[in-house]
N, C-alpha and C positions, 0 to 999 in steps of 0.2 A: 504494499500500500504506499501512498505518497508520504506517510509519516514514518516509514521504516518498519511498521508492523507487517506480519505475514498472516494471511487468511488461508485456512485449510477447510475444504468442504468435501464431505464423503458420504457414501451410502453405507448404512449399517444394516445387517440382517439379524433379527432376533432368533431365538431357539424355536419359535413357532413358525418361522419362515416368512414372517412379515417384515417389511422394510421400513426404514426411517432415513431421513436426510438430515445430516448434522453439519454445523459450522462452528469453527472456533478460531479466534484470533490470538496470535502469539506476539510478544514483543521481540525486539531485535536480538535478545539474548535467548530466545526460545521458551520463555515463560508464558504460560497461558494467562490471559487477562481475566478469565472467569474459570472457576473450578470445573464447571459443567459445560459441555457444548451447548450451543443454541440450536434448538430443534426447528428446522424449516418445514418438515412434513413428517407426520406420524401415521403408523398403521396403514401403510399403502402396499399394494401388491408389486409395485416397481417404482423406481425414481431415477431420473436421468437429468443431470445438470447440462443445460444447453449453452449457457454463457455466464461468465463471471467477469465483471468489468470494474477495475479500480477507478474511483472517481477522484477529482482534483482535491476535494476537501478531506480526503483520508477515509471516506466511507467506500462501500462497494455495493454493486447491484448484482443480484443473483437471479437468473432466469432458468426455470426448470419445468419438467413435466412429471406428473405423478399419476399412477393408476389406482383408482378406487373401485369398489364393487360395482358401481353403476355408471361410471364415467371416467374420462381422463381429463385432468385439468392442466392447462399451462399457467404457471404461476410466477410472479415476480416479488421480490422483497429487497428493500434497501437496508443494509446493515451499517451501523455507525462504525467508527474506527476501532471500537472495542469488540465488535461482533454482535452487538445487541440490535434487534430489529427496530427500524424506524418507521417503515410503512409496510402495509400488507395489502395485496390486491390479487385476486385470482379470477379466472374466467373459464368457462367451459363452452367450446364451440364458437368462441368469439372470432377466431381466425378462420377455421373451417374444420369440419370432421376429417376431410382428406389430409389437411396439414397435420392434425394430431396423429392420425393413423400412420402417416408417412414417417413422422418423427419416431414412432414406436417400433417400426418394423426393423427386425434384425439387430436390436440393440441389447438383447438379453445378456450377451457375454461381454459387453463393453460398457463400463461405467466411468470413463474418463471425462475430463472437463469438456472435451470436444468429441462426443461419442460417435459421430458419424463422419465418414470420410467422403462426403459428397463433393463433386467437383466445384470449382469456383463458379459462382452464378454468372460470370461473364468471361469464361475461359476463351471464347472466340473473339472477345473485344480487346481493344488496346489497353495495356496495363502500364502503369508507371511504377517501376520497381527501383528502390534506392536502398543500397546497403552502405552503412556509415562506418566511420573509423572505430566507433565504440561497439561495433557488433550488432547494433540495432538495425532494423529494416522497416521499410514502409512499402506496401504494395497497394496501390490504389487503382482499381479498374473502372471501366465505364459504369458498372453497376453502382459503385460508390458515388460516382457523380450524380446518378439518378436519385440515390438515397439522399444525398446532400440537398438536392433540389426539393425533395419531399419534406425534409426536415425544415428547410427555410419556409416552405409554403404552409407548414403546420406548426410553426414555432409556439403558438399559444397552447398547444395540446401536450407539450413535452413535460410540463409539471404535473405530478400525480396528485398532490393534495395541498392543503393550505400551508404546509411547512415549506413548500417550494421544492421538495425532493423530486428527482426525476422519476418518470413513469416508464419503466422498461417495456411494459405491455403495449402502451401507446406507441412507443418507438418501434417495437417489433411490427406492429400493424402498419406503420408508415413505411418501414423497410419492405414489407411484403407488397403493399399497394403500389409503391413506387416502381418496384421491379416488374410486377405484373403489367403495369401500364406501359412499360417500355419493352415488354416481351423478353426480359432478362431473368425471369424467375426460374428457380429449379422446379422440376416436375413435382406435383402434389403439394405445392405451397411451402416447401422447406425453406428455412432461413439458414444460410451458411453462418456458423459461429463467428468466423473472422469478419464477415460483413456486419454482424450485429455488434461486435466489439468496436469496430470503427464508428458505427452509427452512434453508439453510446458515448464515445469520445467526442465526436462532433457535437452531439446534443449538450454534453457537459460544457464545452467551450461556448456554445450559443447561450447557455444560461448565465455564465459569468465571464464575458469576454474582457480582455484587456483593451486599452485604447487602440492598439495596433490591430488586434483581432476584430474589433468593431468596425474599423475602417475596411477590412477585408470582407466582413459579412455584409456591410451596407452596399459595397460594390457588387457582391454576388447577388443580393436581392434585386438591385437595380438591373443587372444583366438578365436575370430570370424574368422579371416583370416586363422587360422590353419585348419578350417573345410570347407573352401570354395570349395575344390575339391571333396567333398562328400565321401572321403575315411575313415572318422571316423566311428567307430562301433557305433551302436545305444546307447550302454551303455556310451561310451565316449561323444557322442553328448549330451546326457541327463545331464551328469555331467557338461559339458561346459555350457549348457543352464541354469542349476540351478545356477551356479556361476555367470553368466551374470545377471540373475534375482536378485541375492543378491547384486551385484555391483550397480544395478539400485536403490535398496532399500537404500543402504548406501549413495549414492549420494543425493537422495531425503531427507534422514534424515539430512545430513549435511547442506542442503539448508534451513532447517526449523530453525529459530532463537532460540537459547537457548535450543535446544532439546538434543544435545549431550554434555556431560561434556568434559573438556579439556583432561582428561585421556582417554576418549573414542576415541577422535579424534587422539590422539597420538598412541593408540593401533591399530586403523584402519590403520594408516600409516605404522606402523611396520609390520602388517600382509601383506600388499601389497608389502613391500620391501622383506619380506621372501618369498612370493609367486613368485616374480620375480626371486629371487636367486634359489629357488627350481626348477623352470621351466628351468632355464639355466643349472643347474646341470644335470637334467634328459636328456636334449637334448645333452649335452656334452658326457654323457655316451652312448647314442644311436649312436652318430657320431663315437665314438671310436669303438663301437661294429661292425659297418658296414664298417670299413676301409678295411678289407680283400675283401669285395665285390668290392669296387671301385678299389683296387689295381689289382685284377685279371681281371676285365672287361677292365681296361685300357690296360693290357697286350694283351688281345684278340683284342681290337680295333687297337692297335699299329701294330700288325702283319698284319692287313688288311687295313692299312692307305691308300694305293693306291686305293682300292675300294671306300673308303669314299671320297677321293678327286675326283675320276672319277664321282661319283654321287652327287657331290656338298654337301655332308653331312658335310665336313670340308673344309677349304680353301685350295686352290691348293698349297700354300707355307708352310703349316703346316708340321712340322717334328715330329717324334715320341717323342722326348724329350719335345716338347711343349704340346703335347697331355697328356703326363704323368703328367704334372704340372697343368692341368686343375682342377678347383674346382668341387666337386660332382654335383653341380647344372648344370654345363656345360656338364658334362658327361651324365646327365639325358636328356638334350636337344638333344644331338647327338643320343641317343638311341630312343628318341621319333621320330626324323626324320626318322630313319630306320624303325620303326614300321609303319609309315604313308606312306612310299614309296609304290606306286601302283604296281610296277613291280620289285619284289625282285629277286636278283641273288642267286645262290647256296651259295655263300660266305656270303651274307647278312642274309640268313636264318640260316646259321651256327652260326653267331654272336648272333642272337636272341635266338637260342636254348641254347647256352652257358650262355647267360644272364639269361634265365629262370632258369637254374640249380643253378646259383650263387644266384639269388634272393630267391629261395626256401631254400638255405642253410644259407644265412645271413640276408637278408632283412625281410622276412616274420616272422621268429621267434623273431627277435629283435623288429620288429614293434609291435608285440603282447605285448612284455615286456614293450615297450615305452607306449603304450596305457593304460596298466594296471597301470603303475606308474603315468601317467598323470591323470587318472580317480581317483585314490586314493588321489592324491594331491589336485585335485579340490574339491572332497567331503570334505576333511579335512579343507580346507580354507573356503569353504561355511559354514561349521559348526562353525568355529571360528568367522567369520563375523556375523553370526546369533547370536552367543553368546554375542557379543558386544551389539547388539540391544536388545537382551533379557534382558541383565543386567540392562537396563534403563527402563524396563517396570514397570508398576504400581505393 
């Protein structure tokens, strides 16, 4: 654990053949902090530890499955740094019967921390693998990138209770949903223990980020939100996904004690500051390039403001001067209302025809330029971040 203590979790079998799952924490000298082990599960027909993750505050999260007479439960509990339970939550069939059944198949003879040897959920995808001077390693594949996006999109659900402790079950569900949505999931809904461990590390960072980590997370959220409407080209989406995957790798590297040198950490911070500045510059250039579009479409809308008022597209009291001062996002909303109108008048059709011509002249060509610049920028910064990690390899 982060405070130097060591946690041991094991399955015990009684003389009656019934199993229990026990946990105990020892100090650095090997002395048990409590005289009796902490019981995670009692009177079960089988028990398998699926994942154990040491958290940054010295506590640990345990995720296991246990078989009872009438059901199989997937269960999680967070233990404090002494091995005492902090939270308790269990569920039955919350992920899926198939997932529970798959987890239980063929495990009777193996009760290790990572009991099944399923292949990586993204064996066929690109992997980032870094082996460092201190013997530590990071392997971040495309699946981790998808999980990272899932965690960012569901940040509010990571906490399990009012204490703010992490919720491993919610995180496991995010992992499974993210991988299934991207067709990277293992058959039967399995969750690779290594992927779960990385997800727990990322979730822990997201709960209590440093200033530098918050800068990275904010940039990651911004990149992810930019592609929510599905308008990104496949090439730009790949560049964005690759950069998000690299951000996940950097965050995990930072969370590993003594892995990155001070100069590496400073270099990473500078890269993200430059990335943000480059993004802002590209967007400002795009906004400047499409100004004629908004100027001319405002003129078209102003000439037809009475129609817009009559159809409740704009407020009854709006005057042309107010419309002309609207931000581009507000003009976009007006146009979207016009497009969605079920019974369009001749004048409404004329406005949309004019808009299509202006879009073809200004928006479409400049959007291609924007995407190309963003794609090039993301590839460049992905390469630079990779270079930081590469420089610390063996």
